[in-house]
C-alpha positions in Angstrom: -19.1 25.2 22.1 -18.9 26.1 25.8 -18.4 22.4 26.8 -15.6 22.1 24.3 -13.9 25.2 25.7 -14.3 23.7 29.3 -12.7 20.5 28.1 -9.9 22.4 26.5 -9.3 24.4 29.8 -9.4 21.1 31.8 -6.7 19.6 29.5 -4.5 22.7 29.8 -4.9 22.8 33.6 -4.1 19.0 34.0 -1.2 19.0 31.6 1.2 17.2 33.9 -1.3 14.4 34.5 -2.0 14.1 30.8 1.7 13.9 30.0 2.2 11.2 32.6 -0.7 9.1 31.3 0.3 9.7 27.7 3.8 8.4 28.2 2.7 5.5 30.4 0.5 4.4 27.6 3.6 3.9 25.5 4.4 0.8 27.5 1.4 -1.3 26.2 1.7 0.4 22.8 5.3 -0.9 22.4 4.3 -4.4 23.7 1.3 -4.4 21.2 3.6 -3.3 18.4 6.1 -6.1 19.0 3.4 -8.7 19.4 1.5 -7.8 16.2 2.3 -10.3 13.5 3.4 -8.9 10.1 2.1 -10.6 6.9 4.6 -10.4 4.1 2.5 -12.3 1.5 0.1 -10.1 -0.5 -1.4 -13.1 -2.2 -2.8 -14.2 1.2 -5.2 -11.2 1.1 -7.2 -12.7 -1.8 -10.8 -13.7 -1.1 -11.3 -17.2 0.4 -14.0 -17.9 -2.1 -11.5 -18.1 -5.0 -10.8 -21.6 -6.3 -7.0 -21.0 -6.2 -7.2 -20.1 -2.5 -9.4 -23.1 -1.7 -6.9 -25.3 -3.4 -4.1 -23.9 -1.2 -6.3 -24.9 1.9 -6.8 -28.4 0.5 -3.0 -28.8 0.1 -2.6 -28.0 3.8 -5.5 -30.1 5.0 -5.0 -33.2 2.9 -1.2 -33.2 2.1 0.0 -31.4 5.1 1.9 -28.9 2.9 1.3 -25.5 1.5 4.3 -23.7 0.0 7.1 -25.1 -2.1 10.5 -24.0 -3.5 12.5 -25.1 -6.5 16.1 -25.9 -5.5 18.5 -25.4 -8.4 22.1 -26.8 -8.2 24.9 -26.2 -10.6 28.1 -28.4 -11.2 27.3 -30.9 -8.4 27.7 -34.7 -8.8 24.5 -36.7 -8.4 25.6 -38.3 -5.2 26.3 -34.9 -3.7 22.9 -33.7 -4.8 21.4 -36.8 -3.1 23.2 -35.9 0.1 22.1 -32.3 -0.1 18.5 -33.5 -0.5 18.7 -35.5 2.7 20.1 -32.5 4.5 17.3 -30.3 3.3 14.7 -32.9 4.5 16.1 -32.6 8.0 15.4 -28.9 8.2 12.3 -28.1 10.3 9.1 -27.6 8.3 10.5 -29.1 5.1 8.0 -31.9 4.7 9.8 -33.6 1.8 12.0 -33.0 -1.2 10.9 -34.3 -4.6 13.7 -35.4 -7.0 14.2 -38.0 -9.7 15.6 -40.5 -7.1 12.1 -40.9 -5.7 11.3 -42.9 -8.9 14.7 -44.2 -10.1 18.1 -45.1 -8.6 20.7 -42.4 -9.1 23.0 -45.1 -10.6 20.8 -45.1 -13.6 22.3 -42.9 -16.4 20.4 -39.6 -16.9 20.0 -40.3 -20.6 17.9 -43.4 -19.8 15.3 -41.5 -17.8 11.8 -41.0 -19.2 11.5 -37.7 -21.2 9.4 -35.8 -18.6 11.8 -36.8 -15.7 14.9 -35.8 -17.7 13.5 -32.4 -18.8 12.0 -31.7 -15.4 15.0 -32.4 -13.2 18.1 -31.9 -15.5 19.5 -29.3 -17.8 23.2 -29.5 -18.7 25.2 -29.6 -15.4 22.2 -28.2 -13.4 19.6 -30.2 -11.6 16.4 -29.2 -9.9 14.6 -30.5 -6.8 11.2 -29.4 -5.4 11.2 -28.8 -1.7 7.7 -29.1 -0.1 6.9 -27.2 3.2 4.5 -28.3 5.8 2.9 -24.9 6.1 1.6 -22.2 3.8 3.7 -20.1 1.5 4.0 -17.0 3.8 3.9 -18.6 7.2 6.7 -17.9 9.7 7.5 -21.6 9.6 8.0 -21.7 5.8 10.1 -18.5 5.9 12.3 -19.9 8.7 12.7 -23.1 6.6 13.9 -21.0 3.6 16.4 -19.1 5.8 17.8 -22.4 7.1 17.9 -23.9 3.6 20.0 -21.0 2.4 22.6 -21.7 5.1 22.8 -25.3 4.1 22.8 -25.2 0.3 26.0 -23.0 -0.3 26.9 -20.9 -3.3 26.2 -23.6 -5.9 22.5 -23.8 -5.1 19.6 -21.4 -5.5 16.2 -21.4 -3.9 13.4 -20.0 -6.1 9.6 -19.7 -5.5 7.2 -17.4 -3.7 8.3 -18.4 -0.2 11.8 -17.2 -1.1 10.3 -13.9 -2.4 8.3 -13.4 0.8 11.3 -14.1 2.9 13.4 -11.5 1.1 10.5 -9.0 1.4 10.6 -9.6 5.2 14.3 -9.2 5.5 14.4 -6.0 3.5 11.4 -4.5 5.3 12.9 -5.2 8.7 16.2 -3.6 7.7 14.6 -0.5 6.1 11.6 0.3 8.4 13.5 2.1 11.1 15.3 4.2 8.4 11.9 5.2 6.9 10.9 6.8 10.2 14.2 8.6 10.6 14.2 10.0 7.0 10.5 11.1 7.3 11.1 12.8 10.7 14.3 14.7 9.6 12.9 16.0 6.4 9.6 17.0 8.1 11.6 18.8 10.8 13.3 20.9 8.2 10.0 21.9 6.7 8.5 22.7 10.1 11.3 25.0 10.9 10.1 27.1 7.9 6.5 27.1 9.2 7.0 27.9 12.9 8.6 30.6 14.9 10.6 28.5 17.4 13.4 26.0 16.8 12.1 23.8 19.6 8.4 23.6 18.6 9.0 21.1 15.7 10.6 18.8 18.2 7.3 18.7 20.2 5.3 18.3 17.0 7.3 15.2 16.1 7.2 13.8 19.6 3.4 14.2 19.7 3.0 12.6 16.3 5.5 9.9 17.1 3.5 8.9 20.3 0.3 8.8 18.2 2.0 6.5 15.7 3.1 4.1 18.5 -0.5 4.2 19.9 -1.8 3.3 16.5 0.8 0.5 15.9 0.2 -0.9 19.3 -3.6 -1.1 18.9 -3.0 -3.2 15.8 -2.5 -6.1 18.2 -6.3 -6.4 18.3 -6.4 -6.9 14.5 -4.2 -10.0 14.8 -1.8 -9.1 12.0 -1.1 -6.3 9.5 0.6 -6.4 6.1 4.2 -5.3 5.7 3.0 -2.5 3.4 0.7 -1.2 6.1 3.4 -1.3 8.8 5.9 0.4 6.5 3.5 3.2 5.5 1.8 3.8 8.8 4.4 6.1 10.3 5.1 7.9 7.1 1.4 8.5 6.2 0.3 9.4 9.7 3.1 11.9 10.0 2.2 13.4 6.6 -1.5 13.7 7.1 -1.6 14.8 10.7 1.2 17.3 10.9 -1.1 20.1 9.8 -3.2 19.7 13.0 -0.2 20.5 15.1 0.5 23.7 13.1 -3.1 24.8 13.5 -3.0 24.3 17.3 0.1 26.4 17.7 -1.2 29.2 15.5 -4.5 29.2 17.4 -2.7 29.3 20.7 -0.6 32.3 19.7 -3.7 34.1 18.4 -5.6 33.5 21.6 -2.6 34.6 23.7 -3.2 38.1 22.3 -6.8 38.0 23.8 -5.6 36.4 27.1 -2.1 37.8 27.6 -1.8 36.8 31.2 -3.7 33.5 31.2 -2.1 30.7 29.2 -4.6 28.2 30.5 -7.6 30.0 29.1 -5.7 30.8 25.8 -4.9 27.1 25.4 -8.4 26.1 26.3 -9.8 28.3 23.5 -7.0 27.1 21.1 -7.9 23.4 21.8 -11.6 24.1 21.2 -10.9 26.0 17.9 -8.4 23.3 16.8 -10.8 20.5 17.6 -13.6 22.0 15.6 -11.4 22.7 12.6 -9.4 19.5 12.4 -12.4 17.2 13.0 -13.9 18.7 9.9 -10.6 18.4 8.1 -9.9 14.9 9.2 -13.3 13.5 8.2 -12.3 13.7 4.5 -9.0 12.0 5.2 -10.7 9.2 7.2 -13.3 8.8 4.4 -10.5 8.3 1.9 -8.9 5.6 3.9 -12.2 3.9 4.8 -13.0 3.7 1.1 -10.2 1.1 0.9 -12.2 -1.2 3.2 -14.6 -1.8 0.4 -11.9 -3.6 -1.6 -12.4 -7.4 -2.2 -8.6 -7.7 -1.9 -8.3 -7.6 1.9 -5.1 -5.6 1.9 -7.3 -2.5 1.3 -9.2 -3.2 4.5 -5.9 -3.8 6.4 -4.4 -0.5 5.2 -7.7 1.5 5.4 -8.6 0.5 9.0 -5.0 1.1 10.4 -4.7 4.5 8.6 -8.2 5.7 9.5 -7.5 4.8 13.1 -4.2 6.6 12.9 -5.8 9.8 11.8 -8.3 9.6 14.7 -5.5 8.9 17.2 -3.5 11.8 15.7 -6.4 14.2 16.3 -6.7 13.1 19.9 -3.0 13.5 20.6 -3.0 16.9 18.9 -5.6 18.3 21.4 -4.3 16.5 24.5 -0.6 15.6 24.5 0.7 18.4 22.3 -0.9 21.4 24.1 0.3 19.9 27.4 3.9 19.8 26.1 3.7 23.3 24.7 2.5 24.7 28.1 5.0 22.7 30.2 7.9 23.8 28.0 6.7 27.2 27.1 9.7 29.0 28.5 12.1 26.9 26.5 10.0 27.6 23.4 10.1 31.3 24.0 13.9 31.2 24.4 14.3 29.4 21.0 11.9 31.6 19.1 13.0 33.2 15.8 11.5 35.5 13.2 9.2 33.7 10.6 11.3 32.6 7.7 8.4 33.3 5.3 6.7 36.6 6.3 4.2 37.2 3.5 3.1 35.8 0.2 1.0 38.7 -0.9 2.8 39.4 -4.2 2.7 35.8 -5.6 -0.9 35.6 -4.5 -1.8 38.8 -6.2 0.0 37.6 -9.4 -1.9 34.3 -9.5 -5.3 36.1 -9.0 -4.5 38.6 -11.6 -3.6 36.0 -14.2 -6.3 33.5 -13.3 -7.4 33.1 -17.0 -3.9 31.8 -17.9 -4.2 29.3 -15.1 -7.5 28.2 -16.5 -6.1 27.8 -20.0 -3.2 25.7 -18.6 -5.7 23.5 -16.8 -7.7 23.0 -20.1 -4.5 22.3 -22.1 -3.3 19.7 -19.6 -6.7 18.0 -19.0 -6.7 15.6 -22.0 -3.0 14.5 -21.7 -3.5 13.9 -17.9 -6.6 11.8 -18.5 -5.0 9.9 -21.3 -1.8 9.2 -19.4 -3.8 8.2 -16.3 -5.9 5.7 -18.3 -2.8 4.2 -20.0 -0.4 3.9 -17.1 1.3 0.4 -17.1 0.6 -1.8 -14.1 2.5 -4.9 -13.0 1.3 -7.7 -10.7 4.4 -9.7 -10.2 5.4 -9.3 -6.6 9.0 -10.5 -7.2 9.4 -7.6 -9.7 9.1 -5.1 -6.8 12.4 -6.4 -5.3 16.0 -5.7 -6.5 17.4 -8.3 -8.9 20.3 -8.9 -6.6 18.2 -10.5 -3.8 18.5 -14.3 -3.4 15.0 -15.1 -4.6 15.4 -13.1 -7.9 18.9 -14.5 -8.5 17.4 -18.0 -8.1 14.5 -17.2 -10.4 16.9 -16.0 -13.0 19.0 -19.2 -12.6 15.8 -21.3 -13.0 15.0 -19.5 -16.3 18.5 -19.6 -17.6 19.2 -23.3 -16.9 15.7 -24.8 -17.4 14.0 -22.1 -19.5 11.1 -22.1 -17.1 9.7 -19.4 -14.9 6.9 -20.9 -12.8 5.3 -24.1 -11.8 1.5 -24.7 -11.6 -0.2 -27.5 -9.8 -3.3 -29.5 -10.8 -5.2 -30.8 -7.9 -7.7 -33.5 -9.1 -9.8 -36.4 -7.9 -7.5 -39.4 -7.6 -10.3 -41.8 -8.5 -10.8 -40.6 -12.1 -9.7 -43.3 -14.5 -5.9 -43.6 -15.3 -6.7 -43.3 -19.0 -8.4 -39.9 -18.4 -5.5 -38.7 -16.3 -3.0 -39.5 -19.1 -5.2 -37.8 -21.7 -5.5 -34.8 -19.5 -1.8 -34.5 -19.0 -1.2 -35.1 -22.7 -3.6 -32.2 -23.6 -1.9 -30.0 -21.0 1.5 -30.6 -22.5 0.2 -29.4 -25.9 -0.7 -26.1 -24.4 1.5 -23.1 -25.5 4.3 -22.5 -23.0 4.1 -25.8 -21.1 7.5 -27.5 -21.0 6.7 -30.6 -19.0 4.3 -32.2 -16.5 5.3 -34.4 -13.6 2.9 -36.7 -11.7 2.4 -40.3 -10.8 2.3 -41.5 -14.4 5.5 -39.7 -15.4 7.4 -40.7 -12.2 6.6 -44.4 -12.3 4.8 -45.1 -15.6 1.2 -45.9 -16.4 1.6 -49.7 -16.2 2.7 -49.9 -12.5 -0.1 -51.1 -10.2 -0.9 -49.0 -7.0 0.6 -51.8 -4.8 4.0 -51.3 -6.4 4.1 -47.5 -6.0 6.7 -46.4 -3.4 4.9 -45.2 -0.2 7.1 -42.1 0.0 6.2 -41.1 -3.6 2.6 -41.9 -3.1 2.3 -39.7 0.1 3.8 -36.8 -1.8 1.5 -36.9 -4.8 -1.6 -38.5 -3.4 -3.9 -37.8 -0.5 -7.0 -39.5 0.7 -9.1 -37.9 -2.0 -6.8 -35.9 -4.3 -3.9 -36.4 -6.7 -1.3 -33.8 -7.5 0.5 -33.0 -10.8 3.2 -30.4 -11.4 3.2 -28.3 -14.6 6.2 -26.4 -15.8 5.6 -23.1 -17.6 8.2 -21.1 -19.6 6.0 -18.0 -19.1 6.6 -15.6 -16.2 4.0 -15.1 -13.5 1.6 -12.2 -13.9 2.0 -12.0 -17.7 -0.7 -12.0 -20.3 0.8 -15.2 -21.8 0.7 -17.2 -18.6 -2.8 -15.9 -17.8 -4.0 -17.3 -21.2 -2.1 -20.5 -20.5 -3.8 -20.9 -17.1 -7.2 -20.3 -18.6 -6.5 -23.0 -21.3 -5.3 -25.5 -18.7 -8.3 -24.9 -16.5 -10.6 -25.7 -19.4 -8.7 -28.9 -20.0 -8.8 -30.2 -16.4 -12.5 -29.2 -16.0 -13.3 -31.4 -19.0 -12.0 -34.5 -17.3 -12.7 -33.6 -13.7 -15.2 -30.8 -12.8 -13.7 -30.6 -9.3 -10.1 -30.2 -10.5 -8.2 -27.0 -9.6 -5.2 -25.2 -11.2 -3.3 -23.7 -8.3 0.0 -22.1 -7.5 1.8 -18.8 -7.7 0.8 -17.8 -11.3 -2.9 -18.8 -10.9 -3.0 -16.8 -7.7 -1.5 -13.7 -9.4 -4.0 -14.1 -12.3 -6.8 -13.9 -9.7 -5.0 -11.0 -8.0 -5.2 -9.1 -11.3 -8.8 -9.9 -11.9 -9.8 -8.9 -8.3 -7.8 -5.7 -8.1 -8.9 -4.4 -11.5 -12.5 -4.4 -10.2 -11.4 -2.9 -6.8 -9.6 0.0 -8.5 -12.8 1.1 -10.2 -15.0 0.5 -7.2 -12.7 2.2 -4.6 -12.3 5.3 -6.7 -16.1 5.6 -7.1 -16.8 5.1 -3.4 -14.1 7.6 -2.2 -15.3 10.3 -4.7 -18.9 9.7 -3.6 -18.1 9.8 0.1 -15.9 13.0 -0.1 -18.4 14.6 -2.4 -21.2 14.1 0.1 -19.0 15.3 3.0 -18.1 18.5 1.2 -21.8 19.0 0.1 -22.9 18.8 3.8 -20.1 21.0 5.1 -20.7 23.8 2.6 -24.4 23.1 2.0 -23.7 23.4 -1.7 -24.2 21.4 -4.9 -21.6 23.1 -7.0 -18.7 23.4 -4.5 -18.2 19.6 -4.1 -18.1 19.2 -7.9 -15.5 21.9 -8.2 -13.3 20.7 -5.3 -13.4 17.0 -6.3 -12.8 17.9 -9.9 -9.7 19.9 -9.0 -8.2 17.1 -6.9 -9.1 14.4 -9.4 -7.3 16.4 -12.0 -4.2 16.6 -9.8 -4.5 12.8 -9.3 -4.7 12.3 -13.1 -1.6 14.5 -13.6 0.2 12.5 -10.9 -0.6 9.1 -12.4 0.1 10.3 -16.0 3.7 11.2 -15.1 4.4 7.5 -14.8 3.0 6.9 -18.3 5.0 9.6 -20.0 8.1 8.4 -18.1 7.5 4.9 -19.4 7.4 3.6 -15.8 5.3 0.6 -14.7 3.6 0.9 -11.3 2.9 -2.0 -8.9 -0.8 -2.8 -8.6 -1.0 -1.7 -5.0 0.1 1.8 -5.8 -2.4 2.3 -8.5 -5.3 1.3 -6.2 -4.5 3.2 -3.1 -3.1 6.4 -4.5 -6.4 7.8 -5.8 -8.1 7.5 -2.4 -5.2 8.6 -0.3 -4.3 11.7 -2.5 -8.0 12.6 -2.7 -8.7 12.2 1.0 -5.5 13.8 2.3 -5.1 16.8 -0.1 -8.7 17.8 -0.6 -8.2 19.6 2.7 -6.1 22.2 0.8 -9.1 23.0 -1.3 -11.5 23.0 1.7 -9.3 25.5 3.6 -9.4 28.0 0.7 -13.1 27.4 0.0 -14.0 28.0 3.7 -12.4 31.4 3.6 -13.9 32.2 0.2 -17.4 31.4 1.4 -16.9 33.3 4.6 -15.7 36.4 2.8 -18.5 36.1 0.1 -21.2 35.9 2.8 -19.8 38.9 4.6 -20.6 41.0 1.5 -17.3 41.1 -0.4 -17.5 40.9 -4.2 -16.1 37.8 -5.9 -12.6 39.2 -6.7 -12.1 40.5 -3.1 -13.4 37.3 -1.6 -11.1 35.1 -3.8 -8.1 37.3 -3.3 -8.5 37.3 0.5 -9.1 33.6 0.6 -6.1 32.8 -1.6 -3.8 35.2 0.3 -4.8 34.0 3.8 -4.6 30.3 3.0 -1.6 30.2 0.6 1.1 29.8 3.3 -0.9 27.1 5.1 -1.4 25.1 1.9 2.3 25.4 0.9 3.3 24.3 4.4 0.9 21.4 4.3 1.9 20.3 0.9 5.6 20.5 1.6 5.2 18.6 4.9 3.5 15.8 3.1 6.2 15.8 0.4 9.0 15.8 3.0 7.4 12.8 4.9 7.2 10.7 1.8 9.9 11.8 -0.6 12.9 10.5 1.3 11.3 7.1 1.8 10.6 7.0 -1.9 14.3 7.5 -2.7 15.6 5.1 -0.1 13.2 2.1 -0.3 14.4 -1.0 -2.2 10.9 -2.5 -2.2 9.0 -0.9 -5.1 5.6 -1.7 -3.6 6.6 0.9 -0.9 8.8 3.1 -2.9 6.3 3.6 -5.7 3.5 4.5 -3.3 5.7 7.1 -1.5 6.9 8.5 -4.9 3.2 8.9 -6.0 2.3 10.5 -2.6 5.3 12.9 -2.6 4.6 14.0 -6.2 0.9 14.0 -5.6 1.1 16.3 -2.6 3.1 18.9 -4.6 0.8 18.6 -7.7 -2.3 19.0 -5.5 -0.8 22.0 -3.8 0.0 23.7 -7.1 -3.3 22.8 -8.7 -5.3 24.1 -5.7 -3.2 27.4 -5.6 -3.5 28.0 -9.4 -6.7 26.4 -10.6 -9.1 26.6 -7.7 -9.2 30.4 -7.4 -9.7 30.6 -11.2 -12.7 28.2 -10.7 -14.1 30.4 -8.0 -13.8 33.5 -10.2 -15.4 31.9 -13.3 -18.2 30.0 -11.5 -18.9 32.4 -8.7 -22.4 33.1 -9.9 -23.2 29.4 -10.1 -21.7 28.8 -6.6 -23.7 31.5 -5.0 -27.0 30.3 -6.6 -26.4 26.6 -5.6 -25.2 27.2 -2.0 -27.5 27.6 1.0 -27.0 30.7 3.0 -26.2 33.0 0.1 -28.9 35.7 -0.4 -29.4 37.5 -3.7 -27.0 40.2 -2.7 -24.2 37.7 -2.7 -24.6 36.6 -6.3 -23.9 40.0 -7.7 -25.3 41.3 -11.0 -24.8 39.4 -14.3 -22.1 41.9 -15.3 -20.0 41.1 -12.2 -20.5 37.3 -12.6 -19.2 37.4 -16.2 -16.4 39.9 -15.5 
C-alpha cells in the first residue's frame, strides 16, 4: 500500500514529464495504427484444418488464383461482351476471365451451344462471365481488382461474389469509422456532464481515453492485422468500459483533497493509489470476459479478445498516469468551470426500491421464463452480404444474378485430374440431379467428352486443370448460409467423395456452412468459459460461494432479457453479435453488481443488519451504477443507429440495450436477492462471524 502511494505521489510530482512522454508516444501509435492491415473477410478466420480452407490454399498454390467474381451484363451484343472481357483481363490481378468463347466461337448461334454452356452463360439478353483473381478473396490485390473492374464495366454490368462484398465492407467501414468515434465521444461527453462538477473535466476524460485508444490501436501493429469489426469496435468499447475509471479517480481526488487541503500532490498520490486498487479489481472481470473470446475456434474471437483486453489494461494505465497529470496541470481551469452537481441525491428512489423489493423479485420471476425462451430461440444469420445495405454494388449484383439466372451462388469441386473420364462424367451427372443445382461447368461441358487432351485449348486447360487437380463449377439456386444450400453441399460432398476421396467442395457457401458449424460450438464454449472465469474471480474477491452465484445469475438474466428482445421483435442477428455479446455484457456490466456487493459486504461486516446494509449499499452505489450504465449506453447507442454494417450496428445495439438492462436489473433485482438470501450469503462467505448472520427471524423477515 505504501509503495503504491509513493508511486502515486511520484506521478503527481512529475506530471509535466508524464504528459510530455504520453503525447510523444502518440507518434509511434499513429504510425502503428496506419501500418496495421485491416482484414475485411470474416471467412478468413476459419480454422486452417477445415477442408474448405485447405481447398482455397490449393487453388492459390496450384492454379495461382483464389477469389472469383461473376460478371453479369445486360443488353450488350456478344462482340461488345468479348471486348469487355479482354479489358477485364488487362486489369492487374485478374488472372483470367471464363466465358463461352473459351470453348466456342462467338459467331456460333447461342441456341446451338451445349445445354450446360447455354444455361451457364446466357439468360435472355443477359450473359455471365467468371473473372478469376490471382490472389485470395479478401486480399488487397483482389479488392483493388474489383474497384478497377467497377470503373471499367459501366452501368450495364454488375460484379457479384464474395470479393465484391468484402470490397463494399471495406469502403463503408473506412467511410463510417471516424464518425463512430465522433458520435461516441459527443454522447459520452453529455453523460459525463451529468456525472461531474466541472464543464472542463469531461474534456480531459475523453482526451485521456482517446490517447489510450490510440496506444491500443498502434500496438496492434505487432499482431500483423486486425479485423474490420475489431477496429470499428475498439474505440467505442474501450471508451464504454474504461470511462468509469476516470470518474472514480476524480471522485477519489476530491475526497482526498478534504484530508490534504493544501497539498494537491499528496491528495492525488492517495487518489491514484485508491483508484489503482479499485479499478484493477474491477477491470479483471472485464479483461476475463474479453479473454474468453480467445478460446473460440473461429479466430475472430481471438482477434477481438486480445485487442480489447489490451485496451482495458492500457486504459487503466492511462487513467492513473496521464489523467491525474492533466487534472493537476489544468486544476485552475477546472475550478473556474465548476458547477453544482446536476444530480444531488437518489435517496428517495433508492428507498422506494428497497421498500418494494418483493415486487422486484416477483417481476424477476415473471420475466425469467420469457427471457430464457426468447434467448434460446433468437434467429441468427450467417450470410455476410446480408449485413450490408441492399443498395451497395455487391448486393445489387447478387440480386441481378438471381433475377436473370435464377442462381445465388457457385460452388467449386476440386478433384484429382487423373480419375477416369467416365467417373468424372458420372460424378457431374449425379451432382446435376441434386436439389437446387442448375448446371455444372467443367472440361467435359466446355469441350465435350470425346475431345482428346491434345486438342484442348491451352488457355482453357490452364484455367480448369493444374498439375494435380481439375476444377468444376456448380451453380446453385439456393442462397449462401441457408439450410437448403447446407443440405445441398452435404449431398454434393457425399457424391464427390464416392468417386474421389480427395475431392473437395469449396467456395463461398461451403465456407459459410463451416462458419455456422464452427461458431455454433464456439457460442456454447465461450459462454461457459466466461461464466466460469468470472465466477471464480468473484469467488476469490469476496471469498464466498453464494455471492458469485447470485451476481452471475443476475447479469446472465440481464443478458437473456437483452437477447430475447430480438426474438420478440422478430429480428435476426448476425452470428458475430450472438457470440460476443454474452461475454462482453457479462464482463463489462458485472462491475455494477460488484460495486454494490462490496459496499453491502462492508456494511454487513461492520455490524449492520441486512436491511440497513442493503439500503446503504444501494443508496451509495446507485448514482455510480447509473452513470456507468448511461456512459456505456451513450458510447454505443449512436453508433448502433448510424452504422450501415449490421455486423457492427447489431453488436452496438445489443451493447447499448444490454448496458441499460444490466443497470436496471442490478438496481432492482440484486438488492432483493441480498435481502432474501442474506442468511445464506453470511453462512457461505469467509469473514462473517455468527453475529453477522442474524437470528432466523431476521433472515426470514
